[in-house]
C-alpha atoms as one frame of an Amber mdcrd trajectory, in Angstrom:
protein
-123.782   9.061-192.614-124.041  12.502-194.231-121.078  14.422-195.568-119.461
  17.256-193.622-118.173  20.347-195.434-116.004  22.890-193.630-115.756  26.344
-195.181-112.732  28.424-194.213-113.321  32.176-194.026-116.446  34.154-193.211
-116.109  36.848-195.847-118.607  37.168-198.676-117.028  34.240-200.588-117.301
  31.879-197.620-120.840  33.030-196.849-121.886  32.557-200.483-120.380  29.064
-200.522-122.385  28.152-197.412-125.523  29.664-198.943-125.315  27.459-202.035
-124.370  24.384-199.989-127.418  24.949-197.781-129.641  24.839-200.874-128.258
  21.535-202.173-130.850  18.752-202.717-128.876  16.471-200.413-128.012  18.876
-197.612-124.577  18.196-196.098-123.512  19.268-192.645-121.955  22.682-193.215
-119.579  24.370-190.775-118.306  27.906-191.414-115.074  28.795-189.591-114.118
  32.465-189.189-110.991  33.585-187.371-112.434  36.914-186.177-115.608  37.770
-184.287-117.426  39.310-187.269-118.544  38.048-190.660-118.394  39.876-193.967
-114.668  40.251-194.553-113.887  43.438-196.441-117.574  44.364-196.674-118.119
  46.743-193.800-120.581  49.656-193.539-120.504  52.321-190.832-123.249  54.826
-190.044-122.104  58.311-189.075-123.699  60.535-186.408-125.909  62.193-189.043
-127.046  58.848-190.470-124.702  58.913-193.471-123.411  55.539-194.645-119.684
  55.053-195.162-118.408  51.932-196.889-115.026  50.751-195.647-114.792  48.261
-198.491-116.825  47.758-201.689-119.748  50.143-202.198-121.707  48.675-205.109
-122.414  45.422-206.940-122.778  45.024-210.694-125.888  43.121-211.831-124.541
  42.139-215.260-124.437  38.580-216.544-125.385  35.295-214.955-123.366  35.988
-211.806-125.078  39.326-211.315-128.487  37.729-211.810-127.705  34.995-209.273
-126.680  37.629-206.749-129.962  39.500-207.234-131.847  36.221-206.866-130.046
  35.620-203.581-130.963  39.155-202.458-134.619  38.385-203.157-134.468  35.082
-201.290-132.958  36.926-198.323-135.906  39.328-198.314-133.850  42.412-199.171
-135.744  43.608-202.269-137.119  46.709-200.544-133.609  47.691-199.368-132.028
  47.721-202.840-130.804  51.093-204.143-130.369  50.766-207.923-128.365  52.979
-210.259-130.480  52.934-213.417-129.054  53.193-216.892-130.191  56.789-217.426
-128.580  58.002-214.177-125.464  60.236-214.330-123.561  57.715-212.201-124.237
  55.089-214.877-123.500  57.299-217.874-120.595  59.501-216.818-117.081  58.497
-215.852-114.042  60.722-215.934-110.266  60.670-216.295-108.063  63.090-214.388
-105.256  64.112-216.750-103.135  67.251-216.811-104.901  68.719-213.799-108.384
  68.535-215.342-111.355  66.156-215.500-112.305  64.720-218.899-115.453  62.664
-219.554-114.886  59.280-221.123-116.665  59.259-224.508-119.892  57.283-224.772
-122.172  56.496-227.681-121.456  56.800-231.397-121.274  60.594-231.302-118.680
  60.486-228.557-116.537  58.089-230.588-116.665  60.249-233.736-115.613  63.587
-232.274-112.369  64.650-230.572-112.368  63.555-226.936-109.523  64.968-224.831
-107.282  63.744-223.317-107.121  61.504-226.412-105.433  63.233-229.342-107.967
  62.051-231.920-111.467  60.536-231.980-111.596  56.992-230.593-113.329  55.956
-233.817-109.862  55.568-235.313-108.779  53.262-232.512-111.900  51.167-233.186
-111.162  51.069-236.909-107.609  49.975-236.152-108.947  47.218-233.892-111.186
  45.805-236.638-108.200  45.373-238.969-105.789  43.761-236.538-105.099  40.007
-236.756-105.848  37.644-233.917-103.137  37.338-231.282-101.135  34.111-231.217
 -99.935  34.094-227.606-101.845  32.057-224.985-101.822  35.132-222.731-100.278
  38.600-222.483-100.393  41.663-220.287-103.393  43.988-220.381-101.157  46.811
-221.639 -99.673  44.722-224.451-103.091  43.458-225.553-104.666  46.926-225.551
-101.729  48.614-227.265-101.668  45.950-229.963-105.379  46.225-230.697-106.354
  49.803-229.812-103.132  51.782-229.778-100.782  53.322-227.200-103.092  56.129
-226.010-105.955  53.841-225.081-103.482  51.514-223.382-101.619  54.174-221.378
-104.622  56.322-220.413-107.848  54.287-220.402-106.706  50.743-219.602-103.936
  51.849-217.267-106.517  53.828-215.258-109.075  51.010-215.381-106.597  48.453
-214.049-105.626  50.803-211.240-109.264  51.483-210.353-110.488  47.886-210.519
-107.439  45.894-209.398-105.160  48.567-207.872-102.680  46.946-210.230-100.274
  47.635-213.071-101.643  47.018-216.564 -98.105  46.123-217.669 -98.124  43.184
-215.245-101.749  41.996-215.101-102.968  39.173-217.333-105.587  40.009-219.969
-106.879  36.447-219.845-107.401  36.574-216.081-108.534  40.175-215.620-110.624
  40.703-218.765-111.552  37.211-220.004-114.415  38.527-222.171-111.988  40.685
-224.204-109.536  37.822-224.598-112.282  35.407-225.630-113.798  37.911-228.064
-110.502  38.157-229.941-110.003  34.399-229.948-113.528  33.664-231.177-114.194
  36.529-233.596-110.641  37.839-234.332-111.850  41.292-233.235-112.674  42.448
-229.704-115.302  44.888-230.969-116.963  42.277-233.187-116.855  39.735-230.383
-118.484  42.098-227.903-121.059  43.144-230.486-121.984  39.602-231.515-121.659
  38.181-228.025-120.761  34.666-226.991-124.321  33.506-226.676-126.557  33.907
-223.660-126.242  31.281-220.993-129.367  30.438-218.997-129.875  32.924-216.183
-132.016  32.746-213.049-135.174  34.779-213.063-136.992  36.853-210.478-138.940
  40.096-210.350-135.783  41.925-209.206-133.682  40.417-212.011-136.284  41.451
-214.591-136.416  44.964-213.159-132.633  45.275-213.320-132.635  44.226-216.982
-135.525  46.479-217.938-133.987  49.517-216.245-130.408  48.695-217.327-128.937
  48.935-213.847-125.215  49.651-213.802-124.826  48.810-210.094-126.771  48.622
-206.865-126.281  48.913-203.132-128.423  48.462-200.015-130.068  51.242-198.044
-128.186  50.479-194.838-124.924  49.728-196.653-123.598  46.592-198.297-122.901
  44.994-194.906-126.619  44.244-194.798-125.851  41.419-197.257-123.443  39.388
-195.052-125.598  40.146-192.002-128.668  38.748-193.759-126.698  35.739-194.989
-125.573  35.061-191.417-129.179  34.977-190.175-130.323  32.895-193.159-127.554
  30.314-192.789-128.222  29.913-189.083-131.884  29.260-189.834-130.832  26.625
-192.369-128.757  24.715-189.810-125.306  25.917-190.828-122.913  26.003-187.858
-120.986  29.293-187.691-117.819  29.350-185.580-116.496  32.861-184.886-113.152
  33.727-183.346-111.733  30.340-184.343-108.610  30.821-186.489-107.569  27.660
-188.332-104.090  26.425-187.374-103.614  23.715-189.981-105.060  21.112-192.331
-104.084  17.453-192.503-105.302  14.548-194.622-106.085  11.460-192.572-105.718
   7.788-193.529-109.444   7.399-194.213-109.355  10.236-196.782-111.056  12.800
-194.544-109.583  16.145-193.569-108.668  17.245-190.072-109.117  20.983-189.519
-107.096  22.087-186.481-108.480  24.995-184.448-105.910  25.332-181.702-107.257
  23.329-178.760-109.894  21.527-180.868-110.386  20.131-184.345-113.038  19.298
-186.950-113.314  16.293-189.266-114.496  17.051-192.797-115.169  15.146-196.001
-114.552  18.341-197.969-112.869  21.655-197.217-113.674  24.832-199.127-111.146
  27.628-198.745-112.334  31.238-198.875-109.182  32.702-197.313-106.331  34.461
-199.164-103.963  32.215-201.090-101.043  33.211-198.852-102.998  32.165-195.751
-104.039  28.821-197.240-100.435  28.086-198.235 -99.449  28.103-194.549-102.268
  25.732-193.555-101.644  22.929-196.054 -99.908  19.706-194.967 -96.382  18.794
-196.045 -97.597  16.454-198.792 -99.293  19.457-200.457 -96.032  21.446-200.616
 -96.160  21.887-204.436 -99.601  23.481-204.141 -98.456  25.650-201.239 -95.521
  26.878-203.324 -97.849  27.910-206.133-100.216  29.658-203.724 -97.326  31.716
-202.322 -96.692  33.186-205.759-100.156  34.800-205.773 -99.404  38.259-204.476
-101.786  40.907-203.191-101.755  44.680-202.993-102.764  47.034-200.199-105.167
  49.930-200.649-106.167  52.727-198.279-109.852  53.604-198.531-110.476  57.171
-197.332-114.081  58.241-196.761-114.686  62.007-196.854-117.794  64.011-196.024
-118.282  67.683-196.853-120.875  70.281-195.913-121.971  72.937-198.383-119.922
  71.431-201.199-120.868  70.653-204.777-119.053  68.537-207.282-118.075  70.269
-210.538-119.387  67.261-212.479-121.989  64.532-212.002-120.944  60.934-212.531
-119.644  57.753-210.969-116.216  59.199-210.267-112.829  59.618-211.876-109.749
  57.484-212.381-106.153  58.688-212.387-103.565  57.246-214.815-100.257  56.242
-213.253 -98.505  58.796-215.478-100.555  61.559-213.831-100.153  60.615-210.175
 -99.071  57.188-208.930-100.295  58.139-205.432-104.029  58.195-206.243-105.990
  55.377-207.878-109.292  57.213-208.208-112.138  58.990-206.453-115.741  57.735
-206.321-118.580  60.263-206.002-120.718  58.313-203.540-123.383  60.993-203.180
-124.134  60.953-206.895-124.832  57.228-207.081-126.492  56.804-203.679-127.826
  60.137-202.321-130.169  58.143-200.067-127.133  57.407-197.874-126.066  61.048
-197.383-127.627  61.419-193.927-129.605  64.328-192.417-128.771  67.050-193.203
-127.204  65.594-196.332-123.457  65.925-196.737-121.436  65.327-199.874-119.614
  61.975-199.662-116.639  60.936-201.772-114.194  58.071-201.387-110.520  58.228
-202.337-108.515  55.109-203.142-104.813  55.370-202.422-102.040  52.773-202.739
-101.213  52.011-199.114 -97.437  52.292-198.918 -96.901  52.894-195.218 -94.849
  56.003-194.470 -94.090  56.410-198.169 -97.760  56.849-198.990 -98.337  60.435
-197.901-101.983  61.385-198.052-103.540  64.428-196.466-106.564  66.642-196.756
-105.934  70.352-196.338-108.224  73.185-195.358-106.280  76.436-195.586-109.205
  78.464-194.277-109.236  76.678-190.926-105.543  75.732-191.120-106.440  72.134
-190.356-104.566  69.125-191.641-105.829  65.571-191.552-103.198  62.916-192.087
-103.973  59.416-193.289-101.746  56.408-192.501 -99.546  58.382-190.114 -97.599
  60.061-192.893 -95.640  63.248-192.302 -96.787  66.214-194.447 -94.270  67.666
-196.853 -93.498  71.346-197.076 -95.555  73.663-199.227 -98.976  72.123-198.695
-100.898  75.415-198.822-103.583  75.929-201.422-106.205  78.467-202.325-109.008
  75.920-202.289-109.872  72.693-200.594-107.796  69.970-202.142-106.999  66.329
-201.922-103.234  66.146-202.076-100.785  63.290-202.390 -97.093  64.143-202.378
 -96.761  67.029-204.837 -99.879  66.429-206.908-103.124  68.233-206.166-106.606
  67.004-206.967-108.954  70.005-206.884-112.561  68.902-206.721-114.559  71.465
-204.861-113.133  74.936-205.512-112.934  77.941-203.183-116.717  78.170-202.631
-116.752  75.219-200.257-117.933  76.539-196.897-116.752  73.885-194.499-114.436
  70.910-194.722-115.031  67.904-192.542-111.976  65.712-192.029-112.305  62.076
-193.080-114.991  60.524-190.934-113.748  56.938-191.133-110.592  55.496-192.591
-109.372  51.965-192.825-106.315  50.565-194.630-107.394  47.521-196.550-104.259
  45.427-196.269-103.989  42.455-198.621-107.294  42.786-200.399-106.700  39.592
-202.361-106.254  41.431-205.661-103.535  39.648-207.577
């Protein structure tokens, strides 16, 4: 009798697990259980009235490394090659990233020339931070915070400006709390193997075998920094859904799991309210906090550990403007916590993927804000039309007037567009992403 595998959670992790199970030489019976009526989890794309695409979750996928190559191979096998929108290595969205410090945007230095010359907001060329890094001894601790690691190897400015911003943008987290070994394993391993992070990254850890396809080769040749899909990233889980169904995978929607129990014969019982499933193996693709409540009493030690894995909440605010131009061209900008703890960063969607701007095209940007309930005040102001758009039900504070269109959180103003902007459209779609699973 064949094995039965039950996969909990129909987000991209659960779908990917089912995809690889369905390709196994000895195909097991695979059952995907999703508590809601839709698949895809945080990946969700919405098309506006003008055809513009708004991502309510992630908006791009990196093709780097073996994992990136496997994802592109999966895209090809799903027949999505013609839908891929690449950001090539020579594109401004691949080359330019900015920091917002002291009320101004500063490009992050790139290339040898950028490292050798002064690069505000850093007080001196980053060449000196690199030279310092080459002379530092290898760390002796089995792990440390990202801030401690960066400050020890590259100095306090790189730690407090660059890495602080990066951790906020990638993890919505605090670099003084996040683990370097967990969040940036390649940096940790480079120091352990080569004593120097720079030397380790330069020499590499050796290339592991990677899958190959025409799309993978194109991505390598053109040095893609990221890619999306023409109709939005939700095309990926939608295509996986159709593919898995064709491969005989059973997909149960609207079936929240109530509990897991281990039976006398060593098989698992997956309780679904008024019914249950028997499984030889269970794969969990739900948040750690959710899984901790499903485990049986005999797995209490594991449940206790899972409860310690915390998550943060982020509000994703999609904005669309008419007649607006960005002052710079690039991927977007990050905001250090010392500058404004109320904004994580802003992504310039129209620069990377203008194909998704709609007709007539409108400038799209996405703001990432720590979602703090009533404490997280976020509003968009348009003094010309005297319109206010509030996000997360917050109450605007006094003194919110401005001479140009601004993105404002509490007392800090992020001026992007200047007074020449002709018309401000309020956020088209907003969605608080509670408990994103970032730990």
